[in-house]
All heavy atoms as a GROMACS GRO file, in nm:
protein
  618
    1MET      N    1  -6.444   6.161   6.789
    1MET     CA    2  -6.368   6.079   6.879
    1MET      C    3  -6.280   6.159   6.971
    1MET      O    4  -6.212   6.246   6.916
    1MET     CB    5  -6.292   5.968   6.808
    1MET     CG    6  -6.381   5.864   6.746
    1MET     SD    7  -6.285   5.738   6.674
    1MET     CE    8  -6.299   5.787   6.502
    2GLU      N    9  -6.265   6.125   7.095
    2GLU     CA   10  -6.185   6.201   7.184
    2GLU      C   11  -6.041   6.148   7.182
    2GLU      O   12  -6.012   6.026   7.177
    2GLU     CB   13  -6.237   6.185   7.332
    2GLU     CG   14  -6.381   6.224   7.337
    2GLU     CD   15  -6.393   6.339   7.436
    2GLU    OE1   16  -6.297   6.373   7.502
    2GLU    OE2   17  -6.500   6.394   7.433
    3PRO      N   18  -5.940   6.238   7.180
    3PRO     CA   19  -5.800   6.203   7.183
    3PRO      C   20  -5.762   6.117   7.311
    3PRO      O   21  -5.674   6.028   7.302
    3PRO     CB   22  -5.724   6.324   7.181
    3PRO     CG   23  -5.818   6.430   7.125
    3PRO     CD   24  -5.954   6.389   7.166
    4ALA      N   25  -5.832   6.135   7.415
    4ALA     CA   26  -5.804   6.044   7.538
    4ALA      C   27  -5.830   5.901   7.518
    4ALA      O   28  -5.769   5.824   7.581
    4ALA     CB   29  -5.891   6.103   7.653
    5MET      N   30  -5.921   5.866   7.422
    5MET     CA   31  -5.944   5.730   7.395
    5MET      C   32  -5.827   5.658   7.329
    5MET      O   33  -5.818   5.537   7.342
    5MET     CB   34  -6.070   5.716   7.297
    5MET     CG   35  -6.197   5.760   7.356
    5MET     SD   36  -6.333   5.759   7.241
    5MET     CE   37  -6.317   5.590   7.164
    6PHE      N   38  -5.741   5.737   7.274
    6PHE     CA   39  -5.630   5.676   7.191
    6PHE      C   40  -5.501   5.682   7.261
    6PHE      O   41  -5.394   5.653   7.200
    6PHE     CB   42  -5.619   5.745   7.060
    6PHE     CG   43  -5.739   5.739   6.974
    6PHE    CD1   44  -5.808   5.847   6.930
    6PHE    CD2   45  -5.788   5.611   6.933
    6PHE    CE1   46  -5.924   5.830   6.848
    6PHE    CE2   47  -5.906   5.601   6.861
    6PHE     CZ   48  -5.968   5.705   6.813
    7LYS      N   49  -5.496   5.712   7.393
    7LYS     CA   50  -5.365   5.718   7.463
    7LYS      C   51  -5.305   5.576   7.477
    7LYS      O   52  -5.381   5.479   7.502
    7LYS     CB   53  -5.383   5.781   7.605
    7LYS     CG   54  -5.406   5.923   7.596
    7LYS     CD   55  -5.415   5.990   7.727
    7LYS     CE   56  -5.437   6.137   7.717
    7LYS     NZ   57  -5.430   6.206   7.840
    8SER      N   58  -5.176   5.570   7.449
    8SER     CA   59  -5.113   5.439   7.458
    8SER      C   60  -4.966   5.460   7.513
    8SER      O   61  -4.914   5.564   7.494
    8SER     CB   62  -5.112   5.380   7.316
    8SER     OG   63  -5.024   5.262   7.321
    9ARG      N   64  -4.920   5.368   7.584
    9ARG     CA   65  -4.788   5.375   7.637
    9ARG      C   66  -4.689   5.339   7.528
    9ARG      O   67  -4.568   5.348   7.548
    9ARG     CB   68  -4.760   5.296   7.761
    9ARG     CG   69  -4.790   5.146   7.741
    9ARG     CD   70  -4.758   5.070   7.874
    9ARG     NE   71  -4.785   4.928   7.852
    9ARG     CZ   72  -4.730   4.838   7.925
    9ARG    NH1   73  -4.652   4.876   8.022
    9ARG    NH2   74  -4.758   4.711   7.902
   10TYR      N   75  -4.733   5.286   7.418
   10TYR     CA   76  -4.649   5.240   7.312
   10TYR      C   77  -4.650   5.349   7.197
   10TYR      O   78  -4.761   5.416   7.181
   10TYR     CB   79  -4.695   5.110   7.247
   10TYR     CG   80  -4.698   4.999   7.344
   10TYR    CD1   81  -4.816   4.952   7.405
   10TYR    CD2   82  -4.577   4.939   7.393
   10TYR    CE1   83  -4.818   4.844   7.491
   10TYR    CE2   84  -4.574   4.837   7.487
   10TYR     CZ   85  -4.699   4.794   7.537
   10TYR     OH   86  -4.696   4.688   7.626
   11GLN      N   87  -4.546   5.360   7.118
   11GLN     CA   88  -4.555   5.441   6.993
   11GLN      C   89  -4.629   5.357   6.890
   11GLN      O   90  -4.597   5.246   6.865
   11GLN     CB   91  -4.423   5.483   6.947
   11GLN     CG   92  -4.350   5.570   7.045
   11GLN     CD   93  -4.216   5.615   6.990
   11GLN    OE1   94  -4.180   5.592   6.878
   11GLN    NE2   95  -4.144   5.688   7.068
   12VAL      N   96  -4.735   5.417   6.833
   12VAL     CA   97  -4.813   5.340   6.739
   12VAL      C   98  -4.836   5.424   6.612
   12VAL      O   99  -4.818   5.548   6.607
   12VAL     CB  100  -4.951   5.307   6.797
   12VAL    CG1  101  -4.943   5.213   6.914
   12VAL    CG2  102  -5.030   5.424   6.834
   13LEU      N  103  -4.868   5.355   6.503
   13LEU     CA  104  -4.913   5.420   6.377
   13LEU      C  105  -5.063   5.400   6.377
   13LEU      O  106  -5.110   5.287   6.373
   13LEU     CB  107  -4.840   5.357   6.262
   13LEU     CG  108  -4.903   5.398   6.124
   13LEU    CD1  109  -4.867   5.547   6.112
   13LEU    CD2  110  -4.824   5.322   6.018
   14ARG      N  111  -5.139   5.508   6.371
   14ARG     CA  112  -5.280   5.499   6.363
   14ARG      C  113  -5.331   5.560   6.236
   14ARG      O  114  -5.308   5.669   6.199
   14ARG     CB  115  -5.349   5.576   6.477
   14ARG     CG  116  -5.498   5.560   6.493
   14ARG     CD  117  -5.553   5.628   6.613
   14ARG     NE  118  -5.506   5.552   6.729
   14ARG     CZ  119  -5.432   5.602   6.827
   14ARG    NH1  120  -5.383   5.723   6.823
   14ARG    NH2  121  -5.394   5.524   6.935
   15LEU      N  122  -5.401   5.476   6.153
   15LEU     CA  123  -5.465   5.517   6.029
   15LEU      C  124  -5.609   5.539   6.053
   15LEU      O  125  -5.683   5.439   6.084
   15LEU     CB  126  -5.442   5.413   5.917
   15LEU     CG  127  -5.293   5.383   5.882
   15LEU    CD1  128  -5.292   5.267   5.786
   15LEU    CD2  129  -5.223   5.501   5.838
   16ILE      N  130  -5.656   5.656   6.040
   16ILE     CA  131  -5.799   5.686   6.047
   16ILE      C  132  -5.855   5.726   5.916
   16ILE      O  133  -5.796   5.798   5.841
   16ILE     CB  134  -5.822   5.802   6.149
   16ILE    CG1  135  -5.766   5.775   6.282
   16ILE    CG2  136  -5.970   5.841   6.159
   16ILE    CD1  137  -5.758   5.887   6.379
   17TYR      N  138  -5.960   5.652   5.874
   17TYR     CA  139  -6.014   5.680   5.744
   17TYR      C  140  -6.172   5.672   5.736
   17TYR      O  141  -6.225   5.629   5.837
   17TYR     CB  142  -5.957   5.579   5.642
   17TYR     CG  143  -5.990   5.433   5.678
   17TYR    CD1  144  -6.095   5.363   5.630
   17TYR    CD2  145  -5.899   5.367   5.762
   17TYR    CE1  146  -6.112   5.233   5.655
   17TYR    CE2  147  -5.923   5.231   5.800
   17TYR     CZ  148  -6.031   5.170   5.746
   17TYR     OH  149  -6.056   5.036   5.777
   18HIS      N  150  -6.234   5.710   5.625
   18HIS     CA  151  -6.371   5.700   5.608
   18HIS      C  152  -6.403   5.612   5.492
   18HIS      O  153  -6.327   5.616   5.393
   18HIS     CB  154  -6.430   5.839   5.584
   18HIS     CG  155  -6.397   5.945   5.687
   18HIS    ND1  156  -6.470   5.945   5.811
   18HIS    CD2  157  -6.302   6.037   5.700
   18HIS    CE1  158  -6.426   6.044   5.880
   18HIS    NE2  159  -6.322   6.098   5.819
   19HIS      N  160  -6.502   5.533   5.496
   19HIS     CA  161  -6.549   5.452   5.383
   19HIS      C  162  -6.697   5.467   5.363
   19HIS      O  163  -6.770   5.427   5.452
   19HIS     CB  164  -6.508   5.304   5.408
   19HIS     CG  165  -6.544   5.210   5.304
   19HIS    ND1  166  -6.664   5.138   5.301
   19HIS    CD2  167  -6.484   5.188   5.182
   19HIS    CE1  168  -6.676   5.067   5.187
   19HIS    NE2  169  -6.566   5.101   5.120
   20LEU      N  170  -6.732   5.518   5.253
   20LEU     CA  171  -6.869   5.547   5.217
   20LEU      C  172  -6.938   5.631   5.338
   20LEU      O  173  -6.892   5.740   5.365
   20LEU     CB  174  -6.943   5.417   5.188
   20LEU     CG  175  -6.894   5.337   5.073
   20LEU    CD1  176  -6.967   5.208   5.067
   20LEU    CD2  177  -6.900   5.411   4.949
   21ALA      N  178  -7.036   5.580   5.402
   21ALA     CA  179  -7.103   5.649   5.504
   21ALA      C  180  -7.045   5.618   5.642
   21ALA      O  181  -7.080   5.690   5.738
   21ALA     CB  182  -7.254   5.615   5.505
   22ASP      N  183  -6.957   5.529   5.651
   22ASP     CA  184  -6.893   5.498   5.789
   22ASP      C  185  -6.790   5.594   5.813
   22ASP      O  186  -6.698   5.626   5.740
   22ASP     CB  187  -6.840   5.354   5.782
   22ASP     CG  188  -6.942   5.246   5.753
   22ASP    OD1  189  -7.054   5.269   5.795
   22ASP    OD2  190  -6.908   5.144   5.698
   23GLU      N  191  -6.793   5.642   5.940
   23GLU     CA  192  -6.689   5.733   5.984
   23GLU      C  193  -6.619   5.676   6.096
   23GLU      O  194  -6.665   5.601   6.172
   23GLU     CB  195  -6.755   5.876   6.021
   23GLU     CG  196  -6.818   5.950   5.909
   23GLU     CD  197  -6.869   6.078   5.960
   23GLU    OE1  198  -6.827   6.124   6.066
   23GLU    OE2  199  -6.950   6.142   5.879
   24GLY      N  200  -6.493   5.728   6.113
   24GLY     CA  201  -6.417   5.689   6.224
   24GLY      C  202  -6.356   5.548   6.226
   24GLY      O  203  -6.330   5.490   6.329
   25LEU      N  204  -6.341   5.488   6.106
   25LEU     CA  205  -6.276   5.357   6.097
   25LEU      C  206  -6.123   5.379   6.114
   25LEU      O  207  -6.071   5.480   6.066
   25LEU     CB  208  -6.306   5.296   5.964
   25LEU     CG  209  -6.452   5.271   5.927
   25LEU    CD1  210  -6.471   5.221   5.783
   25LEU    CD2  211  -6.511   5.170   6.026
   26PHE      N  212  -6.059   5.290   6.188
   26PHE     CA  213  -5.919   5.304   6.200
   26PHE      C  214  -5.850   5.167   6.222
   26PHE      O  215  -5.916   5.076   6.262
   26PHE     CB  216  -5.881   5.398   6.316
   26PHE     CG  217  -5.919   5.350   6.453
   26PHE    CD1  218  -5.833   5.280   6.530
   26PHE    CD2  219  -6.051   5.377   6.500
   26PHE    CE1  220  -5.867   5.237   6.661
   26PHE    CE2  221  -6.089   5.330   6.621
   26PHE     CZ  222  -6.000   5.259   6.699
   27HIS      N  223  -5.713   5.162   6.197
   27HIS     CA  224  -5.624   5.056   6.222
   27HIS      C  225  -5.514   5.115   6.310
   27HIS      O  226  -5.471   5.225   6.276
   27HIS     CB  227  -5.574   4.996   6.087
   27HIS     CG  228  -5.674   4.919   6.014
   27HIS    ND1  229  -5.757   4.967   5.929
   27HIS    CD2  230  -5.701   4.781   6.020
   27HIS    CE1  231  -5.828   4.869   5.882
   27HIS    NE2  232  -5.801   4.759   5.930
   28VAL      N  233  -5.466   5.031   6.393
   28VAL     CA  234  -5.352   5.078   6.477
   28VAL      C  235  -5.243   4.965   6.455
   28VAL      O  236  -5.265   4.846   6.479
   28VAL     CB  237  -5.396   5.079   6.630
   28VAL    CG1  238  -5.276   5.121   6.714
   28VAL    CG2  239  -5.503   5.182   6.645
   29PHE      N  240  -5.122   5.014   6.434
   29PHE     CA  241  -5.012   4.927   6.423
   29PHE      C  242  -4.912   4.958   6.527
   29PHE      O  243  -4.878   5.079   6.554
   29PHE     CB  244  -4.941   4.946   6.279
   29PHE     CG  245  -5.032   4.915   6.165
   29PHE    CD1  246  -5.102   5.017   6.098
   29PHE    CD2  247  -5.036   4.793   6.124
   29PHE    CE1  248  -5.186   4.986   5.996
   29PHE    CE2  249  -5.121   4.756   6.013
   29PHE     CZ  250  -5.195   4.850   5.954
   30ARG      N  251  -4.858   4.861   6.588
   30ARG     CA  252  -4.759   4.873   6.697
   30ARG      C  253  -4.640   4.778   6.666
   30ARG      O  254  -4.656   4.667   6.627
   30ARG     CB  255  -4.827   4.838   6.830
   30ARG     CG  256  -4.728   4.857   6.951
   30ARG     CD  257  -4.803   4.834   7.085
   30ARG     NE  258  -4.820   4.692   7.110
   30ARG     CZ  259  -4.740   4.609   7.177
   30ARG    NH1  260  -4.625   4.655   7.221
   30ARG    NH2  261  -4.770   4.484   7.187
   31VAL      N  262  -4.520   4.824   6.693
   31VAL     CA  263  -4.405   4.742   6.674
   31VAL      C  264  -4.394   4.641   6.786
   31VAL      O  265  -4.412   4.670   6.908
   31VAL     CB  266  -4.280   4.840   6.681
   31VAL    CG1  267  -4.157   4.751   6.671
   31VAL    CG2  268  -4.273   4.929   6.562
   32PRO      N  269  -4.373   4.510   6.755
   32PRO     CA  270  -4.361   4.414   6.859
   32PRO      C  271  -4.238   4.432   6.937
   32PRO      O  272  -4.142   4.499   6.902
   32PRO     CB  273  -4.360   4.279   6.780
   32PRO     CG  274  -4.317   4.319   6.646
   32PRO     CD  275  -4.360   4.462   6.618
   33SER      N  276  -4.227   4.366   7.050
   33SER     CA  277  -4.110   4.380   7.142
   33SER      C  278  -3.995   4.301   7.094
   33SER      O  279  -3.883   4.326   7.128
   33SER     CB  280  -4.146   4.337   7.279
   33SER     OG  281  -4.185   4.200   7.279
   34THR      N  282  -4.017   4.205   6.995
   34THR     CA  283  -3.898   4.135   6.933
   34THR      C  284  -3.910   4.150   6.784
   34THR      O  285  -4.015   4.162   6.730
   34THR     CB  286  -3.897   3.983   6.977
   34THR    OG1  287  -4.022   3.929   6.932
   34THR    CG2  288  -3.878   3.964   7.119
   35ARG      N  289  -3.795   4.143   6.716
   35ARG     CA  290  -3.790   4.145   6.572
   35ARG      C  291  -3.686   4.053   6.521
   35ARG      O  292  -3.591   4.016   6.599
   35ARG     CB  293  -3.770   4.288   6.520
   35ARG     CG  294  -3.637   4.348   6.559
   35ARG     CD  295  -3.624   4.497   6.512
   35ARG     NE  296  -3.506   4.553   6.574
   35ARG     CZ  297  -3.391   4.566   6.504
   35ARG    NH1  298  -3.388   4.530   6.374
   35ARG    NH2  299  -3.285   4.615   6.562
   36LEU      N  300  -3.690   4.018   6.393
   36LEU     CA  301  -3.590   3.937   6.333
   36LEU      C  302  -3.481   4.020   6.267
   36LEU      O  303  -3.511   4.115   6.200
   36LEU     CB  304  -3.649   3.847   6.235
   36LEU     CG  305  -3.734   3.739   6.284
   36LEU    CD1  306  -3.798   3.652   6.168
   36LEU    CD2  307  -3.662   3.646   6.383
   37PHE      N  308  -3.355   3.989   6.302
   37PHE     CA  309  -3.244   4.067   6.246
   37PHE      C  310  -3.139   3.957   6.221
   37PHE      O  311  -3.089   3.894   6.304
   37PHE     CB  312  -3.199   4.173   6.342
   37PHE     CG  313  -3.072   4.252   6.283
   37PHE    CD1  314  -3.100   4.337   6.182
   37PHE    CD2  315  -2.948   4.235   6.333
   37PHE    CE1  316  -2.988   4.405   6.131
   37PHE    CE2  317  -2.844   4.301   6.281
   37PHE     CZ  318  -2.860   4.394   6.181
   38ASN      N  319  -3.100   3.945   6.094
   38ASN     CA  320  -3.000   3.842   6.052
   38ASN      C  321  -3.035   3.703   6.100
   38ASN      O  322  -2.952   3.628   6.159
   38ASN     CB  323  -2.856   3.878   6.097
   38ASN     CG  324  -2.798   3.999   6.023
   38ASN    OD1  325  -2.835   4.024   5.920
   38ASN    ND2  326  -2.699   4.057   6.087
   39ASN      N  327  -3.158   3.665   6.084
   39ASN     CA  328  -3.224   3.534   6.121
   39ASN      C  329  -3.209   3.513   6.274
   39ASN      O  330  -3.203   3.394   6.320
   39ASN     CB  331  -3.155   3.419   6.050
   39ASN     CG  332  -3.193   3.432   5.900
   39ASN    OD1  333  -3.300   3.472   5.869
   39ASN    ND2  334  -3.098   3.390   5.813
   40ARG      N  335  -3.201   3.618   6.357
   40ARG     CA  336  -3.204   3.599   6.496
   40ARG      C  337  -3.309   3.690   6.563
   40ARG      O  338  -3.332   3.801   6.511
   40ARG     CB  339  -3.068   3.642   6.565
   40ARG     CG  340  -2.954   3.549   6.527
   40ARG     CD  341  -2.832   3.588   6.597
   40ARG     NE  342  -2.727   3.495   6.568
   40ARG     CZ  343  -2.621   3.492   6.638
   40ARG    NH1  344  -2.596   3.568   6.739
   40ARG    NH2  345  -2.522   3.406   6.600
   41ALA      N  346  -3.374   3.642   6.664
   41ALA     CA  347  -3.479   3.722   6.728
   41ALA      C  348  -3.393   3.817   6.827
   41ALA      O  349  -3.328   3.775   6.914
   41ALA     CB  350  -3.574   3.637   6.808
   42THR      N  351  -3.420   3.949   6.806
   42THR     CA  352  -3.365   4.045   6.893
   42THR      C  353  -3.474   4.126   6.953
   42THR      O  354  -3.583   4.147   6.904
   42THR     CB  355  -3.266   4.140   6.826
   42THR    OG1  356  -3.335   4.206   6.716
   42THR    CG2  357  -3.148   4.060   6.762
   43THR      N  358  -3.445   4.193   7.063
   43THR     CA  359  -3.547   4.277   7.137
   43THR      C  360  -3.532   4.417   7.086
   43THR      O  361  -3.420   4.461   7.056
   43THR     CB  362  -3.531   4.271   7.286
   43THR    OG1  363  -3.404   4.317   7.329
   43THR    CG2  364  -3.553   4.132   7.348
   44VAL      N  365  -3.639   4.481   7.083
   44VAL     CA  366  -3.638   4.629   7.039
   44VAL      C  367  -3.612   4.697   7.183
   44VAL      O  368  -3.694   4.691   7.268
   44VAL     CB  369  -3.774   4.670   6.986
   44VAL    CG1  370  -3.778   4.817   6.950
   44VAL    CG2  371  -3.799   4.592   6.856
   45GLN      N  372  -3.509   4.771   7.180
   45GLN     CA  373  -3.457   4.832   7.305
   45GLN      C  374  -3.480   4.983   7.318
   45GLN      O  375  -3.494   5.032   7.436
   45GLN     CB  376  -3.312   4.799   7.332
   45GLN     CG  377  -3.291   4.652   7.342
   45GLN     CD  378  -3.148   4.611   7.358
   45GLN    OE1  379  -3.059   4.696   7.353
   45GLN    NE2  380  -3.116   4.486   7.396
   46SER      N  381  -3.479   5.051   7.213
   46SER     CA  382  -3.492   5.198   7.224
   46SER      C  383  -3.609   5.254   7.143
   46SER      O  384  -3.662   5.185   7.057
   46SER     CB  385  -3.367   5.259   7.173
   46SER     OG  386  -3.352   5.246   7.039
   47ALA      N  387  -3.649   5.376   7.181
   47ALA     CA  388  -3.758   5.441   7.114
   47ALA      C  389  -3.716   5.470   6.962
   47ALA      O  390  -3.799   5.470   6.871
   47ALA     CB  391  -3.794   5.571   7.182
   48GLU      N  392  -3.583   5.488   6.942
   48GLU     CA  393  -3.538   5.514   6.807
   48GLU      C  394  -3.563   5.386   6.720
   48GLU      O  395  -3.603   5.408   6.600
   48GLU     CB  396  -3.391   5.554   6.811
   48GLU     CG  397  -3.332   5.586   6.675
   48GLU     CD  398  -3.192   5.632   6.681
   48GLU    OE1  399  -3.147   5.683   6.792
   48GLU    OE2  400  -3.119   5.607   6.586
   49GLU      N  401  -3.542   5.276   6.771
   49GLU     CA  402  -3.566   5.155   6.695
   49GLU      C  403  -3.717   5.145   6.664
   49GLU      O  404  -3.754   5.100   6.557
   49GLU     CB  405  -3.519   5.031   6.766
   49GLU     CG  406  -3.372   5.013   6.780
   49GLU     CD  407  -3.334   4.892   6.852
   49GLU    OE1  408  -3.403   4.783   6.843
   49GLU    OE2  409  -3.225   4.892   6.922
   50VAL      N  410  -3.798   5.180   6.754
   50VAL     CA  411  -3.951   5.173   6.737
   50VAL      C  412  -3.978   5.270   6.628
   50VAL      O  413  -4.061   5.237   6.535
   50VAL     CB  414  -4.024   5.201   6.866
   50VAL    CG1  415  -4.167   5.216   6.834
   50VAL    CG2  416  -3.996   5.092   6.971
   51ARG      N  417  -3.932   5.389   6.634
   51ARG     CA  418  -3.965   5.490   6.526
   51ARG      C  419  -3.920   5.439   6.392
   51ARG      O  420  -3.983   5.460   6.294
   51ARG     CB  421  -3.904   5.627   6.564
   51ARG     CG  422  -3.974   5.704   6.669
   51ARG     CD  423  -3.934   5.843   6.677
   51ARG     NE  424  -3.796   5.854   6.725
   51ARG     CZ  425  -3.761   5.850   6.847
   51ARG    NH1  426  -3.840   5.838   6.941
   51ARG    NH2  427  -3.625   5.861   6.876
   52GLY      N  428  -3.797   5.378   6.389
   52GLY     CA  429  -3.745   5.324   6.258
   52GLY      C  430  -3.833   5.216   6.208
   52GLY      O  431  -3.862   5.211   6.080
   53GLN      N  432  -3.886   5.124   6.286
   53GLN     CA  433  -3.968   5.021   6.241
   53GLN      C  434  -4.106   5.075   6.192
   53GLN      O  435  -4.152   5.033   6.088
   53GLN     CB  436  -3.994   4.915   6.358
   53GLN     CG  437  -3.872   4.839   6.392
   53GLN     CD  438  -3.823   4.758   6.284
   53GLN    OE1  439  -3.904   4.685   6.218
   53GLN    NE2  440  -3.698   4.750   6.260
   54LEU      N  441  -4.156   5.174   6.270
   54LEU     CA  442  -4.281   5.235   6.215
   54LEU      C  443  -4.258   5.309   6.083
   54LEU      O  444  -4.347   5.311   5.998
   54LEU     CB  445  -4.344   5.322   6.324
   54LEU     CG  446  -4.400   5.264   6.443
   54LEU    CD1  447  -4.441   5.362   6.548
   54LEU    CD2  448  -4.510   5.169   6.412
   55HIS      N  449  -4.144   5.371   6.073
   55HIS     CA  450  -4.111   5.446   5.945
   55HIS      C  451  -4.104   5.344   5.828
   55HIS      O  452  -4.153   5.374   5.717
   55HIS     CB  453  -3.979   5.519   5.963
   55HIS     CG  454  -3.949   5.606   5.849
   55HIS    ND1  455  -3.838   5.580   5.762
   55HIS    CD2  456  -4.014   5.716   5.800
   55HIS    CE1  457  -3.838   5.676   5.674
   55HIS    NE2  458  -3.936   5.751   5.683
   56LEU      N  459  -4.044   5.228   5.854
   56LEU     CA  460  -4.043   5.132   5.747
   56LEU      C  461  -4.187   5.076   5.708
   56LEU      O  462  -4.214   5.056   5.590
   56LEU     CB  463  -3.956   5.011   5.792
   56LEU     CG  464  -3.806   5.041   5.793
   56LEU    CD1  465  -3.733   4.928   5.852
   56LEU    CD2  466  -3.749   5.077   5.662
   57LEU      N  467  -4.270   5.070   5.802
   57LEU     CA  468  -4.407   5.033   5.785
   57LEU      C  469  -4.479   5.141   5.699
   57LEU      O  470  -4.554   5.102   5.599
   57LEU     CB  471  -4.485   5.007   5.910
   57LEU     CG  472  -4.630   4.972   5.907
   57LEU    CD1  473  -4.649   4.840   5.833
   57LEU    CD2  474  -4.690   4.963   6.040
   58VAL      N  475  -4.456   5.266   5.732
   58VAL     CA  476  -4.524   5.370   5.653
   58VAL      C  477  -4.473   5.367   5.509
   58VAL      O  478  -4.553   5.384   5.409
   58VAL     CB  479  -4.482   5.507   5.712
   58VAL    CG1  480  -4.529   5.623   5.622
   58VAL    CG2  481  -4.557   5.526   5.852
   59LEU      N  482  -4.345   5.345   5.490
   59LEU     CA  483  -4.284   5.337   5.348
   59LEU      C  484  -4.349   5.222   5.275
   59LEU      O  485  -4.384   5.237   5.157
   59LEU     CB  486  -4.136   5.322   5.358
   59LEU     CG  487  -4.063   5.453   5.402
   59LEU    CD1  488  -3.916   5.416   5.404
   59LEU    CD2  489  -4.090   5.568   5.313
   60ALA      N  490  -4.366   5.110   5.338
   60ALA     CA  491  -4.429   4.992   5.273
   60ALA      C  492  -4.576   5.021   5.237
   60ALA      O  493  -4.624   4.987   5.130
   60ALA     CB  494  -4.417   4.865   5.369
   61LEU      N  495  -4.648   5.091   5.328
   61LEU     CA  496  -4.786   5.115   5.293
   61LEU      C  497  -4.795   5.221   5.189
   61LEU      O  498  -4.884   5.214   5.101
   61LEU     CB  499  -4.863   5.168   5.415
   61LEU     CG  500  -4.887   5.070   5.527
   61LEU    CD1  501  -4.935   5.139   5.658
   61LEU    CD2  502  -4.990   4.970   5.482
   62LEU      N  503  -4.700   5.315   5.178
   62LEU     CA  504  -4.702   5.413   5.072
   62LEU      C  505  -4.677   5.350   4.932
   62LEU      O  506  -4.738   5.384   4.844
   62LEU     CB  507  -4.597   5.514   5.098
   62LEU     CG  508  -4.574   5.626   4.998
   62LEU    CD1  509  -4.701   5.712   4.993
   62LEU    CD2  510  -4.452   5.714   5.033
   63VAL      N  511  -4.586   5.248   4.936
   63VAL     CA  512  -4.558   5.181   4.805
   63VAL      C  513  -4.680   5.104   4.765
   63VAL      O  514  -4.716   5.111   4.640
   63VAL     CB  515  -4.438   5.080   4.826
   63VAL    CG1  516  -4.432   4.984   4.704
   63VAL    CG2  517  -4.308   5.153   4.842
   64VAL      N  518  -4.752   5.043   4.857
   64VAL     CA  519  -4.872   4.972   4.818
   64VAL      C  520  -4.977   5.067   4.765
   64VAL      O  521  -5.045   5.038   4.664
   64VAL     CB  522  -4.937   4.888   4.942
   64VAL    CG1  523  -5.070   4.842   4.916
   64VAL    CG2  524  -4.837   4.782   4.976
   65VAL      N  525  -4.999   5.184   4.826
   65VAL     CA  526  -5.104   5.280   4.783
   65VAL      C  527  -5.054   5.332   4.646
   65VAL      O  528  -5.152   5.342   4.560
   65VAL     CB  529  -5.115   5.390   4.884
   65VAL    CG1  530  -5.188   5.512   4.829
   65VAL    CG2  531  -5.173   5.351   5.014
   66LEU      N  532  -4.939   5.358   4.625
   66LEU     CA  533  -4.892   5.404   4.493
   66LEU      C  534  -4.911   5.305   4.384
   66LEU      O  535  -4.950   5.330   4.272
   66LEU     CB  536  -4.749   5.459   4.501
   66LEU     CG  537  -4.723   5.583   4.583
   66LEU    CD1  538  -4.584   5.613   4.588
   66LEU    CD2  539  -4.807   5.703   4.532
   67LEU      N  540  -4.875   5.178   4.419
   67LEU     CA  541  -4.903   5.072   4.318
   67LEU      C  542  -5.046   5.056   4.283
   67LEU      O  543  -5.080   5.036   4.161
   67LEU     CB  544  -4.838   4.942   4.368
   67LEU     CG  545  -4.681   4.941   4.366
   67LEU    CD1  546  -4.631   4.809   4.434
   67LEU    CD2  547  -4.628   4.949   4.220
   68VAL      N  548  -5.130   5.052   4.377
   68VAL     CA  549  -5.277   5.035   4.359
   68VAL      C  550  -5.326   5.155   4.279
   68VAL      O  551  -5.404   5.134   4.180
   68VAL     CB  552  -5.353   5.024   4.496
   68VAL    CG1  553  -5.506   5.038   4.467
   68VAL    CG2  554  -5.318   4.887   4.559
   69ALA      N  555  -5.284   5.282   4.306
   69ALA     CA  556  -5.329   5.394   4.234
   69ALA      C  557  -5.282   5.384   4.079
   69ALA      O  558  -5.351   5.412   3.988
   69ALA     CB  559  -5.276   5.517   4.294
   70ARG      N  560  -5.160   5.339   4.060
   70ARG     CA  561  -5.109   5.323   3.927
   70ARG      C  562  -5.187   5.214   3.852
   70ARG      O  563  -5.217   5.232   3.738
   70ARG     CB  564  -4.960   5.283   3.934
   70ARG     CG  565  -4.901   5.272   3.799
   70ARG     CD  566  -4.758   5.246   3.803
   70ARG     NE  567  -4.704   5.234   3.668
   70ARG     CZ  568  -4.575   5.229   3.641
   70ARG    NH1  569  -4.485   5.238   3.736
   70ARG    NH2  570  -4.532   5.218   3.513
   71MET      N  571  -5.224   5.099   3.922
   71MET     CA  572  -5.302   4.999   3.851
   71MET      C  573  -5.440   5.048   3.812
   71MET      O  574  -5.494   5.016   3.710
   71MET     CB  575  -5.314   4.874   3.939
   71MET     CG  576  -5.186   4.803   3.962
   71MET     SD  577  -5.189   4.667   4.082
   71MET     CE  578  -5.327   4.570   4.020
   72MET      N  579  -5.497   5.129   3.908
   72MET     CA  580  -5.630   5.191   3.875
   72MET      C  581  -5.627   5.280   3.757
   72MET      O  582  -5.715   5.275   3.675
   72MET     CB  583  -5.679   5.263   3.997
   72MET     CG  584  -5.714   5.180   4.118
   72MET     SD  585  -5.837   5.057   4.091
   72MET     CE  586  -5.984   5.150   4.083
   73ILE      N  587  -5.516   5.355   3.735
   73ILE     CA  588  -5.494   5.445   3.625
   73ILE      C  589  -5.485   5.361   3.497
   73ILE      O  590  -5.541   5.389   3.397
   73ILE     CB  591  -5.380   5.541   3.644
   73ILE    CG1  592  -5.415   5.634   3.754
   73ILE    CG2  593  -5.339   5.610   3.517
   73ILE    CD1  594  -5.298   5.722   3.795
   74LEU      N  595  -5.414   5.253   3.505
   74LEU     CA  596  -5.392   5.166   3.391
   74LEU      C  597  -5.513   5.103   3.344
   74LEU      O  598  -5.534   5.071   3.225
   74LEU     CB  599  -5.280   5.068   3.413
   74LEU     CG  600  -5.135   5.120   3.432
   74LEU    CD1  601  -5.038   5.005   3.471
   74LEU    CD2  602  -5.093   5.197   3.300
   75ILE      N  603  -5.597   5.061   3.441
   75ILE     CA  604  -5.725   4.987   3.406
   75ILE      C  605  -5.818   5.088   3.337
   75ILE      O  606  -5.885   5.039   3.245
   75ILE     CB  607  -5.791   4.931   3.534
   75ILE    CG1  608  -5.710   4.818   3.587
   75ILE    CG2  609  -5.930   4.884   3.508
   75ILE    CD1  610  -5.747   4.762   3.721
   76MET      N  611  -5.820   5.206   3.378
   76MET     CA  612  -5.914   5.303   3.320
   76MET      C  613  -5.873   5.346   3.192
   76MET      O  614  -5.848   5.353   3.096
   76MET     CB  615  -5.936   5.424   3.409
   76MET     CG  616  -6.002   5.395   3.538
   76MET     SD  617  -6.015   5.538   3.635
   76MET     CE  618  -6.134   5.489   3.750
   0.00000   0.00000   0.00000
């Protein structure tokens, strides 16, 4: 896959993975322009806020992966 295909004006988190014989599967996550903060809708105004939201998403995905790995170890 060519990097030019993936150009975006937004900062995104792109997960590229392989499953069995399928290659080049991916998911793209982008921070929405509004978010909830203290039960109010606020706009995301800076690139730093976008990076922070993507960082929180990465941490959440990491926790899920670690929990699934732990469950797989306990099952075996």
